[in-house]
PyMOL CGO cylinders between C-alpha atoms (Angstrom):
from pymol import cmd
from pymol.cgo import CYLINDER

trace = [
    CYLINDER, -84.63, 315.79, -53.03, -82.22, 318.45, -54.31, 0.3, 1, 1, 1, 1, 1, 1,
    CYLINDER, -82.22, 318.45, -54.31, -80.19, 315.94, -56.32, 0.3, 1, 1, 1, 1, 1, 1,
    CYLINDER, -80.19, 315.94, -56.32, -83.35, 314.19, -57.51, 0.3, 1, 1, 1, 1, 1, 1,
    CYLINDER, -83.35, 314.19, -57.51, -84.83, 317.48, -58.74, 0.3, 1, 1, 1, 1, 1, 1,
    CYLINDER, -84.83, 317.48, -58.74, -81.57, 318.44, -60.46, 0.3, 1, 1, 1, 1, 1, 1,
    CYLINDER, -81.57, 318.44, -60.46, -81.46, 315.09, -62.24, 0.3, 1, 1, 1, 1, 1, 1,
    CYLINDER, -81.46, 315.09, -62.24, -85.13, 315.25, -63.26, 0.3, 1, 1, 1, 1, 1, 1,
    CYLINDER, -85.13, 315.25, -63.26, -84.93, 318.76, -64.72, 0.3, 1, 1, 1, 1, 1, 1,
    CYLINDER, -84.93, 318.76, -64.72, -81.55, 318.32, -66.42, 0.3, 1, 1, 1, 1, 1, 1,
    CYLINDER, -81.55, 318.32, -66.42, -81.76, 314.74, -67.71, 0.3, 1, 1, 1, 1, 1, 1,
    CYLINDER, -81.76, 314.74, -67.71, -85.42, 313.69, -67.87, 0.3, 1, 1, 1, 1, 1, 1,
    CYLINDER, -85.42, 313.69, -67.87, -86.77, 317.04, -69.12, 0.3, 1, 1, 1, 1, 1, 1,
    CYLINDER, -86.77, 317.04, -69.12, -83.53, 317.72, -71.07, 0.3, 1, 1, 1, 1, 1, 1,
    CYLINDER, -83.53, 317.72, -71.07, -83.09, 321.22, -69.55, 0.3, 1, 1, 1, 1, 1, 1,
    CYLINDER, -83.09, 321.22, -69.55, -79.42, 320.86, -68.60, 0.3, 1, 1, 1, 1, 1, 1,
    CYLINDER, -79.42, 320.86, -68.60, -78.17, 323.62, -70.90, 0.3, 1, 1, 1, 1, 1, 1,
    CYLINDER, -78.17, 323.62, -70.90, -80.91, 326.02, -69.75, 0.3, 1, 1, 1, 1, 1, 1,
    CYLINDER, -80.91, 326.02, -69.75, -80.14, 325.27, -66.09, 0.3, 1, 1, 1, 1, 1, 1,
    CYLINDER, -80.14, 325.27, -66.09, -76.39, 325.74, -66.49, 0.3, 1, 1, 1, 1, 1, 1,
    CYLINDER, -76.39, 325.74, -66.49, -76.81, 329.05, -68.34, 0.3, 1, 1, 1, 1, 1, 1,
    CYLINDER, -76.81, 329.05, -68.34, -79.71, 330.63, -66.44, 0.3, 1, 1, 1, 1, 1, 1,
    CYLINDER, -79.71, 330.63, -66.44, -79.56, 329.31, -62.86, 0.3, 1, 1, 1, 1, 1, 1,
    CYLINDER, -79.56, 329.31, -62.86, -76.97, 329.09, -60.09, 0.3, 1, 1, 1, 1, 1, 1,
    CYLINDER, -76.97, 329.09, -60.09, -75.23, 325.81, -59.36, 0.3, 1, 1, 1, 1, 1, 1,
    CYLINDER, -75.23, 325.81, -59.36, -75.40, 324.61, -55.77, 0.3, 1, 1, 1, 1, 1, 1,
    CYLINDER, -75.40, 324.61, -55.77, -72.15, 323.19, -54.48, 0.3, 1, 1, 1, 1, 1, 1,
    CYLINDER, -72.15, 323.19, -54.48, -73.11, 320.50, -51.98, 0.3, 1, 1, 1, 1, 1, 1,
    CYLINDER, -73.11, 320.50, -51.98, -75.39, 320.75, -49.01, 0.3, 1, 1, 1, 1, 1, 1,
    CYLINDER, -75.39, 320.75, -49.01, -74.55, 321.85, -45.49, 0.3, 1, 1, 1, 1, 1, 1,
    CYLINDER, -74.55, 321.85, -45.49, -76.46, 320.85, -42.40, 0.3, 1, 1, 1, 1, 1, 1,
    CYLINDER, -76.46, 320.85, -42.40, -76.44, 322.82, -39.12, 0.3, 1, 1, 1, 1, 1, 1,
    CYLINDER, -76.44, 322.82, -39.12, -77.82, 321.85, -35.71, 0.3, 1, 1, 1, 1, 1, 1,
    CYLINDER, -77.82, 321.85, -35.71, -77.67, 323.25, -32.20, 0.3, 1, 1, 1, 1, 1, 1,
    CYLINDER, -77.67, 323.25, -32.20, -75.30, 321.40, -29.91, 0.3, 1, 1, 1, 1, 1, 1,
    CYLINDER, -75.30, 321.40, -29.91, -76.43, 320.14, -26.52, 0.3, 1, 1, 1, 1, 1, 1,
    CYLINDER, -76.43, 320.14, -26.52, -73.62, 322.07, -24.81, 0.3, 1, 1, 1, 1, 1, 1,
    CYLINDER, -73.62, 322.07, -24.81, -74.79, 325.38, -26.27, 0.3, 1, 1, 1, 1, 1, 1,
    CYLINDER, -74.79, 325.38, -26.27, -76.12, 327.69, -23.56, 0.3, 1, 1, 1, 1, 1, 1,
    CYLINDER, -76.12, 327.69, -23.56, -76.80, 330.64, -25.82, 0.3, 1, 1, 1, 1, 1, 1,
    CYLINDER, -76.80, 330.64, -25.82, -78.04, 331.24, -29.34, 0.3, 1, 1, 1, 1, 1, 1,
    CYLINDER, -78.04, 331.24, -29.34, -74.57, 331.98, -30.68, 0.3, 1, 1, 1, 1, 1, 1,
    CYLINDER, -74.57, 331.98, -30.68, -73.11, 330.64, -33.91, 0.3, 1, 1, 1, 1, 1, 1,
    CYLINDER, -73.11, 330.64, -33.91, -70.37, 328.96, -31.87, 0.3, 1, 1, 1, 1, 1, 1,
    CYLINDER, -70.37, 328.96, -31.87, -73.03, 326.73, -30.27, 0.3, 1, 1, 1, 1, 1, 1,
    CYLINDER, -73.03, 326.73, -30.27, -73.92, 325.18, -33.63, 0.3, 1, 1, 1, 1, 1, 1,
    CYLINDER, -73.92, 325.18, -33.63, -72.39, 322.08, -35.20, 0.3, 1, 1, 1, 1, 1, 1,
    CYLINDER, -72.39, 322.08, -35.20, -72.37, 321.43, -38.92, 0.3, 1, 1, 1, 1, 1, 1,
    CYLINDER, -72.37, 321.43, -38.92, -71.69, 318.73, -41.47, 0.3, 1, 1, 1, 1, 1, 1,
    CYLINDER, -71.69, 318.73, -41.47, -71.31, 318.75, -45.24, 0.3, 1, 1, 1, 1, 1, 1,
    CYLINDER, -71.31, 318.75, -45.24, -70.32, 316.56, -48.16, 0.3, 1, 1, 1, 1, 1, 1,
    CYLINDER, -70.32, 316.56, -48.16, -66.56, 316.88, -48.59, 0.3, 1, 1, 1, 1, 1, 1,
    CYLINDER, -66.56, 316.88, -48.59, -66.32, 316.08, -52.29, 0.3, 1, 1, 1, 1, 1, 1,
    CYLINDER, -66.32, 316.08, -52.29, -68.24, 317.42, -55.28, 0.3, 1, 1, 1, 1, 1, 1,
    CYLINDER, -68.24, 317.42, -55.28, -71.48, 315.57, -55.95, 0.3, 1, 1, 1, 1, 1, 1,
    CYLINDER, -71.48, 315.57, -55.95, -71.71, 313.67, -59.22, 0.3, 1, 1, 1, 1, 1, 1,
    CYLINDER, -71.71, 313.67, -59.22, -75.21, 315.12, -59.75, 0.3, 1, 1, 1, 1, 1, 1,
    CYLINDER, -75.21, 315.12, -59.75, -75.55, 318.81, -60.51, 0.3, 1, 1, 1, 1, 1, 1,
    CYLINDER, -75.55, 318.81, -60.51, -77.93, 320.72, -58.26, 0.3, 1, 1, 1, 1, 1, 1,
    CYLINDER, -77.93, 320.72, -58.26, -79.33, 324.16, -58.95, 0.3, 1, 1, 1, 1, 1, 1,
    CYLINDER, -79.33, 324.16, -58.95, -80.77, 327.18, -57.19, 0.3, 1, 1, 1, 1, 1, 1,
    CYLINDER, -80.77, 327.18, -57.19, -83.77, 327.65, -59.46, 0.3, 1, 1, 1, 1, 1, 1,
    CYLINDER, -83.77, 327.65, -59.46, -85.39, 330.94, -60.31, 0.3, 1, 1, 1, 1, 1, 1,
    CYLINDER, -85.39, 330.94, -60.31, -88.94, 329.73, -60.80, 0.3, 1, 1, 1, 1, 1, 1,
    CYLINDER, -88.94, 329.73, -60.80, -89.97, 332.67, -62.99, 0.3, 1, 1, 1, 1, 1, 1,
    CYLINDER, -89.97, 332.67, -62.99, -87.15, 331.99, -65.46, 0.3, 1, 1, 1, 1, 1, 1,
    CYLINDER, -87.15, 331.99, -65.46, -87.77, 328.22, -65.42, 0.3, 1, 1, 1, 1, 1, 1,
    CYLINDER, -87.77, 328.22, -65.42, -91.51, 328.53, -66.01, 0.3, 1, 1, 1, 1, 1, 1,
    CYLINDER, -91.51, 328.53, -66.01, -91.00, 331.07, -68.81, 0.3, 1, 1, 1, 1, 1, 1,
    CYLINDER, -91.00, 331.07, -68.81, -88.61, 328.64, -70.52, 0.3, 1, 1, 1, 1, 1, 1,
    CYLINDER, -88.61, 328.64, -70.52, -91.02, 325.71, -70.10, 0.3, 1, 1, 1, 1, 1, 1,
    CYLINDER, -91.02, 325.71, -70.10, -93.84, 327.82, -71.59, 0.3, 1, 1, 1, 1, 1, 1,
    CYLINDER, -93.84, 327.82, -71.59, -91.67, 328.70, -74.61, 0.3, 1, 1, 1, 1, 1, 1,
    CYLINDER, -91.67, 328.70, -74.61, -90.78, 325.02, -75.12, 0.3, 1, 1, 1, 1, 1, 1,
    CYLINDER, -90.78, 325.02, -75.12, -94.41, 323.91, -74.87, 0.3, 1, 1, 1, 1, 1, 1,
    CYLINDER, -94.41, 323.91, -74.87, -95.66, 326.61, -77.27, 0.3, 1, 1, 1, 1, 1, 1,
    CYLINDER, -95.66, 326.61, -77.27, -93.51, 324.98, -79.98, 0.3, 1, 1, 1, 1, 1, 1,
    CYLINDER, -93.51, 324.98, -79.98, -95.53, 321.75, -79.61, 0.3, 1, 1, 1, 1, 1, 1,
    CYLINDER, -95.53, 321.75, -79.61, -98.45, 321.65, -82.05, 0.3, 1, 1, 1, 1, 1, 1,
    CYLINDER, -98.45, 321.65, -82.05, -100.92, 320.07, -79.60, 0.3, 1, 1, 1, 1, 1, 1,
    CYLINDER, -100.92, 320.07, -79.60, -100.14, 322.48, -76.76, 0.3, 1, 1, 1, 1, 1, 1,
    CYLINDER, -100.14, 322.48, -76.76, -102.89, 324.83, -75.58, 0.3, 1, 1, 1, 1, 1, 1,
    CYLINDER, -102.89, 324.83, -75.58, -102.55, 327.29, -72.71, 0.3, 1, 1, 1, 1, 1, 1,
    CYLINDER, -102.55, 327.29, -72.71, -105.60, 327.75, -70.55, 0.3, 1, 1, 1, 1, 1, 1,
    CYLINDER, -105.60, 327.75, -70.55, -106.11, 329.84, -67.44, 0.3, 1, 1, 1, 1, 1, 1,
    CYLINDER, -106.11, 329.84, -67.44, -106.81, 327.80, -64.30, 0.3, 1, 1, 1, 1, 1, 1,
    CYLINDER, -106.81, 327.80, -64.30, -109.91, 328.84, -62.43, 0.3, 1, 1, 1, 1, 1, 1,
    CYLINDER, -109.91, 328.84, -62.43, -109.73, 329.48, -58.70, 0.3, 1, 1, 1, 1, 1, 1,
    CYLINDER, -109.73, 329.48, -58.70, -111.74, 327.12, -56.55, 0.3, 1, 1, 1, 1, 1, 1,
]
cmd.load_cgo(trace, "trace")
């Protein structure tokens, strides 16, 4: 999902420049799990795996406030755009 989201925001929504300038790049994913031999909750009792080479899809640690502000600015430039407050149900 991380790579899919990165692709969607950067390529489909054409926000690549904004993402590269205003958000942190993620450099691969790491997975951690407790080993069966672990008797205690120590870091040594955890195994891990990660992708060894750089992914060909950029992934980002998004700051949602910055992203949504940018999307609002982009949409305000569109003539047919109207901002309305959502009512709570």
